[in-house]
C-alpha positions as CSV (number, residue, x, y, z in Angstrom):
1,X,69.4,-64.7,60.6
2,X,71.8,-65.4,63.5
3,X,70.9,-67.4,66.6
4,X,72.7,-67.1,70.0
5,X,71.9,-69.0,73.1
6,X,73.1,-68.8,76.7
7,X,72.4,-70.3,80.1
8,X,71.3,-68.1,83.0
9,X,70.5,-68.9,86.7
10,X,67.4,-67.4,88.2
11,X,67.3,-67.5,92.0
12,X,64.2,-67.4,94.2
13,X,63.8,-65.0,97.0
14,X,63.0,-67.9,99.3
15,X,63.3,-71.7,98.9
16,X,60.1,-73.2,97.6
17,X,59.1,-76.8,98.3
18,X,56.9,-79.0,96.1
19,X,56.2,-82.7,96.2
20,X,59.3,-83.6,94.1
21,X,61.8,-81.4,96.0
22,X,62.8,-78.0,97.2
23,X,63.7,-75.3,94.7
24,X,66.0,-72.4,95.4
25,X,66.5,-71.4,91.8
26,X,66.9,-73.0,88.3
27,X,68.9,-72.6,85.2
28,X,67.0,-71.2,82.3
29,X,68.1,-71.0,78.6
30,X,67.8,-67.7,76.7
31,X,67.7,-67.5,72.9
32,X,68.2,-64.4,70.7
33,X,67.3,-64.6,67.0
34,X,68.8,-61.6,65.0
35,X,67.8,-60.6,61.5
36,X,69.6,-57.3,60.6
37,X,68.7,-54.7,63.3
38,X,65.8,-56.7,64.6
39,X,66.0,-59.2,67.5
40,X,63.6,-61.7,68.9
41,X,64.0,-63.3,72.3
42,X,62.7,-66.5,73.9
43,X,63.4,-68.3,77.1
44,X,62.8,-71.8,78.5
45,X,63.2,-73.6,81.8
46,X,64.3,-77.3,81.3
47,X,63.2,-79.5,84.2
48,X,64.8,-82.7,85.3
49,X,61.3,-84.2,85.9
50,X,60.9,-84.3,82.1
51,X,64.5,-85.6,81.5
52,X,65.8,-82.2,80.4
53,X,68.6,-80.0,81.6
54,X,70.0,-76.6,80.6
55,X,73.0,-78.2,79.1
56,X,71.1,-80.7,77.0
57,X,68.7,-78.0,75.9
58,X,71.6,-75.7,74.9
59,X,73.0,-78.6,72.8
60,X,69.6,-79.2,71.1
61,X,69.3,-75.5,70.2
62,X,72.9,-75.3,68.9
63,X,72.4,-78.4,66.8
64,X,69.3,-77.1,65.0
65,X,70.3,-73.4,64.8
66,X,72.2,-73.8,61.4
67,X,68.9,-75.0,59.8
68,X,67.1,-72.0,61.0
69,X,69.8,-69.6,60.1
70,X,70.0,-70.9,56.6
71,X,66.3,-70.6,56.1
72,X,65.7,-74.4,55.8
73,X,63.3,-74.1,58.8
74,X,60.9,-71.5,60.0
75,X,58.6,-71.3,63.0
76,X,56.0,-73.5,61.5
77,X,58.3,-76.2,60.2
78,X,60.1,-76.2,63.5
79,X,57.1,-77.8,65.0
80,X,57.8,-81.0,63.2
81,X,61.6,-80.8,63.4
82,X,61.8,-80.7,67.2
83,X,59.8,-82.4,70.0
84,X,57.4,-80.5,72.2
85,X,60.0,-79.6,74.9
86,X,61.8,-76.6,76.3
87,X,64.3,-76.2,73.5
88,X,61.6,-75.7,71.0
89,X,59.8,-73.3,73.3
90,X,62.7,-70.9,73.5
91,X,63.2,-70.9,69.7
92,X,59.5,-70.7,68.9
93,X,58.9,-67.7,71.2
94,X,62.0,-65.9,69.9
95,X,60.7,-66.4,66.3
96,X,57.2,-65.0,67.3
97,X,58.9,-62.0,68.8
98,X,61.1,-61.5,65.7
99,X,58.1,-61.9,63.3
100,X,56.1,-59.3,65.2
101,X,58.9,-56.8,65.1
102,X,59.6,-57.5,61.4
103,X,56.0,-56.9,60.6
104,X,55.8,-53.8,62.7
105,X,52.9,-55.1,64.8
106,X,52.3,-56.5,68.2
107,X,52.0,-60.2,69.2
108,X,48.3,-59.5,69.8
109,X,47.9,-58.5,66.2
110,X,49.9,-61.5,65.0
111,X,47.9,-63.9,67.1
112,X,44.5,-62.3,66.6
113,X,43.9,-62.2,70.3
114,X,42.5,-59.3,72.4
115,X,45.2,-57.7,74.6
116,X,43.9,-57.3,78.2
117,X,45.5,-54.6,80.4
118,X,45.6,-57.0,83.4
119,X,44.7,-60.6,84.1
120,X,43.7,-62.0,87.5
121,X,46.4,-64.4,88.7
122,X,46.7,-66.7,91.7
123,X,49.3,-66.7,94.4
124,X,51.0,-70.0,95.4
125,X,51.7,-71.4,98.9
126,X,54.4,-74.0,98.9
127,X,54.7,-77.1,101.1
128,X,55.6,-76.0,104.7
129,X,54.5,-76.9,108.2
130,X,50.8,-76.0,109.0
131,X,51.7,-73.1,111.3
132,X,54.0,-71.6,108.7
133,X,51.3,-72.2,106.1
134,X,48.7,-70.3,108.2
135,X,51.1,-67.4,108.8
136,X,51.9,-67.1,105.1
137,X,48.3,-67.4,104.1
138,X,47.5,-64.5,106.5
139,X,49.7,-62.2,104.2
140,X,47.6,-63.1,101.2
141,X,44.2,-61.7,102.2
142,X,44.0,-59.7,98.9
143,X,44.9,-62.6,96.6
144,X,42.0,-63.4,94.2
145,X,42.9,-67.1,94.2
146,X,45.3,-69.4,96.1
147,X,47.1,-72.4,94.9
148,X,48.2,-74.7,97.7
149,X,51.0,-77.2,97.1
150,X,50.3,-80.6,98.6
151,X,52.1,-83.9,98.6
152,X,53.9,-83.4,101.9
153,X,53.5,-84.9,105.3
154,X,50.6,-82.9,106.6
155,X,48.4,-82.1,103.5
156,X,45.0,-81.9,105.2
157,X,46.4,-80.0,108.2
158,X,47.9,-77.4,105.8
159,X,44.6,-77.1,104.0
160,X,42.9,-76.5,107.3
161,X,45.5,-73.9,108.1
162,X,44.8,-72.0,104.9
163,X,41.0,-72.1,105.5
164,X,41.5,-70.9,109.1
165,X,42.7,-67.5,107.8
166,X,41.2,-67.4,104.3
167,X,37.8,-69.1,104.6
168,X,36.3,-67.8,101.4
169,X,39.1,-67.2,98.9
170,X,38.9,-69.5,95.7
171,X,41.3,-72.3,96.4
172,X,42.8,-75.2,94.4
173,X,45.6,-77.6,95.2
174,X,48.5,-78.9,93.3
175,X,49.9,-82.4,94.2
176,X,52.6,-82.5,91.5
177,X,52.0,-86.3,91.0
178,X,52.6,-87.0,94.7
179,X,49.6,-89.1,95.6
180,X,48.2,-92.6,94.9
181,X,44.7,-93.3,93.8
182,X,43.8,-94.4,97.3
183,X,45.1,-91.2,98.8
184,X,43.2,-89.2,96.2
185,X,39.9,-91.0,96.9
186,X,40.5,-90.6,100.6
187,X,41.4,-86.8,100.5
188,X,39.1,-85.6,97.7
189,X,35.9,-85.5,99.8
190,X,37.7,-83.5,102.6
191,X,39.0,-81.1,100.0
192,X,35.5,-80.7,98.6
193,X,34.2,-79.9,102.1
194,X,36.8,-77.2,102.3
195,X,35.7,-75.6,99.1
196,X,38.6,-76.7,96.9
197,X,37.5,-76.3,93.3
198,X,40.2,-78.3,91.6
199,X,43.0,-80.8,92.2
200,X,46.0,-80.5,89.9
201,X,47.9,-83.6,88.9
202,X,47.3,-86.0,91.8
203,X,48.9,-89.1,90.3
204,X,52.1,-89.6,88.2
205,X,51.4,-89.1,84.5
206,X,52.0,-92.8,83.8
207,X,49.1,-93.7,86.0
208,X,46.4,-91.7,84.3
209,X,44.3,-94.8,83.5
210,X,43.9,-95.3,87.2
211,X,41.7,-92.2,87.4
212,X,38.9,-94.3,86.0
213,X,38.5,-95.4,89.6
214,X,38.4,-91.9,91.0
215,X,35.4,-90.9,93.1
216,X,35.1,-87.5,91.3
217,X,34.6,-85.5,94.4
218,X,36.6,-82.6,93.0
219,X,37.4,-81.8,89.4
220,X,41.0,-82.7,88.2
221,X,43.5,-80.8,86.2
222,X,46.2,-82.4,84.0
223,X,49.6,-80.8,84.3
224,X,52.5,-83.2,84.0
225,X,50.1,-85.4,82.0
226,X,49.3,-82.8,79.4
227,X,52.0,-81.6,77.0
228,X,50.4,-81.1,73.6
229,X,47.3,-82.0,71.6
230,X,48.3,-85.6,71.3
231,X,47.6,-86.1,75.0
232,X,44.0,-84.9,74.9
233,X,42.4,-88.3,73.9
234,X,44.0,-90.0,76.8
235,X,42.9,-87.3,79.3
236,X,39.3,-87.1,78.2
237,X,36.9,-88.3,80.8
238,X,39.7,-88.4,83.4
239,X,40.5,-84.7,83.8
240,X,38.3,-81.6,83.6
241,X,41.1,-78.9,83.1
242,X,44.4,-78.9,81.3
243,X,47.3,-76.8,82.4
244,X,49.0,-75.3,79.4
245,X,52.7,-74.5,79.9
246,X,55.0,-73.4,77.1
247,X,57.9,-75.6,78.2
248,X,55.6,-78.6,77.8
249,X,54.0,-77.5,74.5
250,X,57.3,-76.5,73.0
251,X,56.3,-72.9,72.5
252,X,53.4,-70.5,71.9
253,X,52.5,-72.0,68.5
254,X,51.5,-75.3,70.0
255,X,50.1,-73.7,73.2
256,X,47.5,-71.8,71.2
257,X,46.7,-74.8,69.2
258,X,46.3,-76.9,72.3
259,X,44.1,-74.3,73.9
260,X,41.8,-74.3,70.9
261,X,41.6,-78.1,70.7
262,X,41.2,-78.6,74.4
263,X,38.3,-76.1,74.6
264,X,36.6,-77.7,71.6
265,X,36.8,-81.1,73.4
266,X,35.2,-79.7,76.5
267,X,38.2,-79.1,78.7
268,X,38.5,-76.0,80.9
269,X,41.8,-74.1,80.5
270,X,44.5,-73.2,82.9
271,X,47.9,-71.7,82.2
272,X,51.0,-72.2,84.3
273,X,54.8,-71.8,83.9
274,X,58.1,-73.0,85.1
275,X,60.6,-70.6,86.6
276,X,61.5,-67.8,84.3
277,X,62.0,-64.1,83.7
278,X,59.6,-61.8,81.9
279,X,60.8,-63.1,78.6
280,X,59.1,-66.4,79.5
281,X,56.1,-64.9,81.4
282,X,55.1,-62.6,78.5
283,X,54.1,-65.3,76.0
284,X,52.4,-67.2,78.8
285,X,50.4,-64.0,79.4
286,X,49.2,-64.3,75.8
287,X,47.9,-67.8,76.6
288,X,46.4,-66.6,79.9
289,X,44.1,-64.3,77.9
290,X,42.3,-67.5,76.9
291,X,42.3,-69.2,80.3
292,X,40.0,-69.5,83.3
293,X,42.7,-70.3,85.8
294,X,45.9,-68.3,85.6
295,X,48.9,-69.5,87.6
296,X,51.7,-67.0,86.7
297,X,52.9,-65.7,90.0
298,X,56.6,-66.3,89.4
299,X,57.3,-62.5,89.3
300,X,56.4,-62.4,93.0
301,X,59.0,-65.0,94.0
302,X,62.1,-64.3,92.0
303,X,65.0,-62.8,94.0
304,X,66.3,-60.3,91.4
305,X,63.6,-57.7,90.5
306,X,65.1,-57.4,87.1
307,X,64.1,-61.0,86.4
308,X,60.4,-60.3,87.0
309,X,59.9,-58.4,83.8
310,X,56.1,-58.6,84.0
311,X,54.5,-57.0,87.0
312,X,52.3,-59.0,89.4
313,X,50.7,-56.8,92.1
314,X,49.5,-59.6,94.3
315,X,46.1,-59.7,92.6
316,X,46.6,-59.1,88.9
317,X,49.3,-59.7,86.3
318,X,49.9,-56.5,84.2
319,X,50.3,-56.7,80.4
320,X,54.0,-56.7,79.5
321,X,55.7,-53.9,77.7
322,X,56.8,-54.3,74.1
323,X,60.4,-53.9,75.0
324,X,60.2,-57.1,77.1
325,X,58.7,-59.3,74.4
326,X,56.2,-59.3,71.5
């Protein structure tokens, strides 16, 4: 087995603002694992909000690669050898891809999951002034679900702008840890009145205990607060959904285990992603087959069509081709 790794920049078609900043593009890290004529691929998107960068992730992968190449580690033992972060994600997904090809079967056979042809996926509206929000929302009349980013200067005005043109579309909001408990309790009844069915990550993850004082007007989803199964006990009774992202779980192996454990404990399931190409979206699509809320609209916003890899038609995400991954 031979492992190679490289950094790649993925640009967005337009800058995208969220509570913690504006994103024009991000570095991702791609991994190739070769065994003879077979090759498995994985990709991760390290984020500074988690104390990670492309360069530190490259170093982590290069440091552990000799143990994988020698056979000392495999995909399952990798789960204990590396933390649940982006570096493990890229390696884990590459190993899934390689294992499927070595066995001559698909990722669906390997995981025991049913392969849907398409999956309904949301479309996201970033933070922008209310007038621009309304104008953009007007282009999304066919979207099956909208995610509205909040945490800016005019949250409720932007919400009203969306509802002025999309009064009935299923709608949830994502605060990216940008509110306080007081702000949450003040805004949640207004969001409920507007038909918002879920608020994603209203408070910083270190403040989860404060949610014991939440008025529960709208169900909550844990994103930055939920990485792997070890978080579930702390989230119980405070969140209703968990957002499963491969860069937080450290790969598909833990993502599938988290989905099973969370569902067993009564959580509802959402899948999301960081920025990435089809190599990253494909394994997230596998997780999406288990989830009620699917937030995988990155193929709609990347600048280079070649980076999309998996087709999103504005309503549904289409199953990835075998040559992309799995």
